[in-house]
C-alpha positions as CSV (number, residue, x, y, z in Angstrom):
1,M,0.0,0.0,0.0
2,A,1.4,3.3,-1.0
3,D,2.2,5.8,1.8
4,A,-0.2,8.2,0.0
5,L,-3.1,6.1,1.2
6,C,-2.6,7.1,4.8
7,D,-2.8,10.7,3.7
8,A,-6.3,10.0,2.4
9,I,-7.4,7.7,5.2
10,T,-7.5,9.1,8.7
11,A,-8.5,5.8,10.4
12,V,-9.7,2.3,9.8
13,V,-12.4,1.0,12.1
14,F,-13.0,-2.8,12.4
15,D,-16.0,-4.7,13.6
16,C,-14.9,-7.7,15.5
17,D,-17.1,-10.8,15.1
18,G,-16.9,-12.0,11.5
19,V,-14.2,-9.5,10.6
20,L,-11.3,-9.8,13.1
21,L,-12.5,-13.1,14.6
22,D,-14.4,-16.1,13.1
23,S,-16.7,-16.0,16.0
24,N,-20.2,-15.5,14.6
25,A,-21.1,-19.2,14.8
26,L,-19.7,-19.4,18.3
27,K,-21.9,-16.6,19.5
28,T,-25.0,-18.0,17.9
29,A,-24.4,-21.3,19.6
30,C,-24.1,-19.6,23.0
31,F,-27.3,-17.7,22.5
32,E,-29.1,-21.0,21.6
33,E,-27.5,-22.8,24.5
34,V,-28.5,-20.2,27.1
35,L,-32.2,-20.0,26.0
36,R,-32.6,-23.7,25.8
37,Q,-31.0,-24.3,29.3
38,A,-33.2,-21.5,30.7
39,G,-36.3,-23.5,29.6
40,Y,-37.7,-21.5,26.7
41,A,-39.7,-23.4,24.1
42,A,-37.7,-24.9,21.2
43,A,-39.8,-23.0,18.6
44,D,-39.2,-19.7,20.3
45,V,-35.4,-20.5,20.6
46,S,-35.3,-21.4,16.9
47,R,-37.1,-18.2,15.9
48,F,-34.6,-16.1,18.1
49,V,-31.6,-17.9,16.6
50,E,-32.7,-16.9,13.1
51,F,-33.4,-13.4,14.2
52,Q,-30.0,-13.1,15.9
53,R,-28.2,-14.4,12.8
54,A,-30.0,-11.8,10.6
55,S,-29.3,-9.1,13.2
56,F,-25.6,-9.7,13.8
57,G,-23.9,-6.6,15.1
58,M,-26.8,-5.8,17.4
59,S,-25.8,-6.0,21.1
60,R,-26.8,-8.9,23.3
61,Y,-28.7,-6.3,25.4
62,R,-31.0,-5.3,22.5
63,L,-31.3,-8.9,21.3
64,F,-32.5,-10.2,24.6
65,D,-34.8,-7.1,25.1
66,T,-36.3,-7.9,21.7
67,F,-36.8,-11.6,22.6
68,L,-38.5,-10.8,25.9
69,E,-40.9,-8.5,24.0
70,W,-42.2,-11.4,21.9
71,E,-45.3,-13.5,22.7
72,L,-43.5,-16.6,24.0
73,T,-44.8,-20.1,24.4
74,I,-43.1,-20.5,27.8
75,R,-41.9,-17.6,29.8
76,P,-39.4,-18.6,32.6
77,A,-38.6,-16.1,35.3
78,F,-35.6,-14.5,33.6
79,D,-35.2,-10.8,32.9
80,R,-32.8,-9.3,30.3
81,D,-29.9,-8.9,32.7
82,A,-30.1,-12.5,33.9
83,L,-30.0,-13.7,30.3
84,V,-27.1,-11.4,29.6
85,E,-25.2,-12.8,32.6
86,R,-25.9,-16.4,31.5
87,Y,-24.7,-15.6,28.0
88,A,-21.5,-14.0,29.2
89,A,-20.8,-17.1,31.3
90,A,-21.5,-19.4,28.3
91,L,-19.1,-17.3,26.2
92,A,-16.4,-17.0,28.8
93,G,-13.3,-19.1,28.0
94,R,-14.4,-19.8,24.4
95,Y,-14.3,-16.3,22.9
96,V,-10.6,-15.9,23.5
97,H,-9.9,-19.0,21.5
98,A,-11.9,-18.1,18.4
99,A,-9.9,-18.3,15.3
100,A,-8.6,-15.1,13.8
101,T,-9.8,-14.5,10.2
102,P,-7.1,-14.9,7.5
103,G,-4.4,-12.2,7.7
104,M,-6.0,-10.5,10.7
105,R,-2.9,-9.8,12.8
106,Q,-0.6,-8.9,9.9
107,V,-3.2,-6.6,8.2
108,V,-4.1,-4.8,11.5
109,R,-0.5,-4.4,12.6
110,S,0.5,-3.1,9.2
111,L,-2.2,-0.5,9.2
112,A,-1.6,0.5,12.8
113,E,2.0,1.5,11.9
114,R,0.6,4.0,9.4
115,C,-2.7,5.2,10.6
116,L,-5.1,4.9,13.6
117,V,-7.1,1.7,13.9
118,Y,-10.1,1.2,16.1
119,I,-12.7,-1.5,17.0
120,V,-16.4,-0.8,17.1
121,S,-18.3,-3.9,17.9
122,G,-21.6,-5.2,19.2
123,S,-19.7,-7.3,21.7
124,D,-19.7,-6.3,25.4
125,E,-17.0,-3.6,25.6
126,A,-15.3,-4.8,28.8
127,E,-15.4,-8.4,27.7
128,L,-14.0,-7.6,24.3
129,R,-11.1,-5.5,25.7
130,R,-10.2,-8.5,28.0
131,V,-10.3,-10.9,25.1
132,M,-8.2,-8.8,22.7
133,A,-5.6,-8.2,25.5
134,A,-5.5,-11.9,26.3
135,R,-4.9,-12.7,22.6
136,G,-2.1,-10.1,22.4
137,D,-3.9,-7.9,20.0
138,G,-5.3,-5.2,22.1
139,D,-2.4,-2.8,21.9
140,A,-2.8,-2.4,18.1
141,F,-6.0,-0.4,18.5
142,R,-6.4,3.2,19.6
143,L,-9.8,2.4,21.2
144,I,-11.9,-0.8,21.6
145,L,-15.5,0.1,21.8
146,G,-18.6,-2.1,22.3
147,S,-22.0,-2.5,23.9
148,P,-24.1,-1.5,25.6
149,T,-23.3,1.7,23.6
150,N,-24.6,1.3,20.1
151,K,-22.5,1.4,17.0
152,V,-23.6,4.8,15.8
153,D,-22.7,6.4,19.2
154,N,-19.4,4.5,19.3
155,L,-18.5,5.7,15.8
156,R,-19.2,9.2,17.1
157,I,-16.7,8.5,19.8
158,V,-14.2,7.5,17.2
159,L,-14.8,10.7,15.2
160,A,-14.5,12.8,18.3
161,D,-11.3,11.1,19.3
162,L,-9.9,11.7,15.8
163,D,-10.9,15.4,16.0
164,H,-9.0,15.7,19.2
165,R,-5.9,13.9,18.0
166,V,-5.5,15.2,14.4
167,G,-7.9,18.1,14.1
168,S,-11.2,18.4,12.2
169,V,-11.8,15.1,10.5
170,E,-14.0,14.5,7.5
171,P,-16.1,11.4,8.2
172,G,-15.5,10.1,4.7
173,S,-11.8,9.7,5.4
174,V,-12.7,7.1,8.0
175,I,-13.4,3.5,6.8
176,F,-15.5,1.0,8.7
177,V,-14.9,-2.6,7.8
178,G,-17.9,-4.7,8.8
179,D,-20.0,-7.8,7.9
180,A,-23.5,-6.9,9.2
181,R,-26.3,-4.5,8.5
182,A,-25.7,-2.7,11.8
183,D,-22.2,-1.9,10.6
184,L,-23.4,-0.6,7.2
185,D,-26.2,1.5,8.8
186,A,-23.9,3.0,11.4
187,A,-21.4,4.0,8.7
188,E,-24.1,5.5,6.5
189,T,-25.7,7.4,9.4
190,L,-22.4,9.3,10.0
191,G,-21.1,9.5,6.5
192,V,-18.2,7.1,7.2
193,G,-16.9,5.0,4.4
194,F,-17.7,1.3,4.4
195,I,-16.2,-2.0,3.2
196,Y,-18.2,-5.2,3.5
197,M,-16.3,-8.4,4.4
198,D,-18.2,-11.4,3.2
199,N,-16.5,-14.8,4.1
200,F,-17.6,-15.0,7.8
201,S,-20.8,-12.9,7.7
202,S,-23.9,-14.6,9.1
203,A,-26.2,-12.6,6.7
204,Q,-24.4,-13.1,3.4
205,A,-27.4,-13.0,1.1
206,S,-28.8,-9.8,2.4
207,M,-25.5,-8.1,2.8
208,R,-24.3,-9.0,-0.7
209,E,-27.5,-7.4,-2.0
210,A,-27.1,-4.4,0.2
211,A,-23.5,-4.0,-1.0
212,R,-24.6,-4.2,-4.6
213,L,-27.5,-1.7,-4.3
214,R,-25.4,0.8,-2.3
215,D,-22.2,0.3,-4.4
216,V,-20.2,-0.8,-1.4
217,P,-16.8,-2.4,-1.9
218,Q,-16.7,-6.1,-1.0
219,I,-13.8,-8.2,0.2
220,E,-13.6,-11.9,1.0
221,D,-11.4,-11.5,4.0
222,L,-8.8,-9.0,5.4
223,L,-6.2,-10.2,3.0
224,G,-8.1,-8.1,0.3
225,L,-8.4,-5.0,2.5
226,E,-5.4,-3.0,1.3
227,D,-6.4,-3.5,-2.4
228,A,-9.9,-2.3,-1.5
229,L,-8.5,0.7,0.3
230,R,-6.4,1.6,-2.7
231,A,-9.4,1.4,-4.9
232,W,-11.4,3.5,-2.5
233,M,-8.7,6.1,-2.4
234,T,-8.6,6.3,-6.2
235,K,-12.4,6.6,-6.5
236,R,-12.4,9.3,-3.8
237,R,-9.8,11.3,-5.6
238,K,-11.7,11.2,-8.8
239,A,-15.0,12.2,-7.1
């Protein structure tokens, strides 16, 4: 990647699940495990699992809030916070061992040497910071942001941090790399650039269509990111 690219790009923001880590299936399995063990009806659990897969990027807090708003066949005595606690316990010890996506560490480290890199994820913020630190990757990122704050507000935090560090920042000079509708919507809300990563997305059909309709660059995995950033820079300069 030419040095000129980092003159055009102020920062690269990464989603975590399905972008940095191949952890989407793990999280879906934990959601299903928690609800089944809590005693919810199989049909309701199956419906939730499909909803969760389609809504990846939404925080566990909002997901469980939505589930509890449904008309459920069986309603055990669990509130949102109790389900969140059970989910965190189910995920603990597994998340840190999730496989990195191809090229993750080398791509992130290479970019971090030349521009600022951030994480904005639907994962619990404190949990994600612990996991990335335990994996030896946390120090590459300027900030690691997650739920319960939503992705739009966390992207606002990134932009404010950039304004503080480098002066007034044009949102279009920031690129968000994500795999879910929540990522795309957050980027569009704030005028941030977006690149869709496909290989590990849990909503490939809908995201591919959204990327096509919105003329969003698509990569298979992070090994294709630098080429996508070069193409984005060229397109931006011609605009």
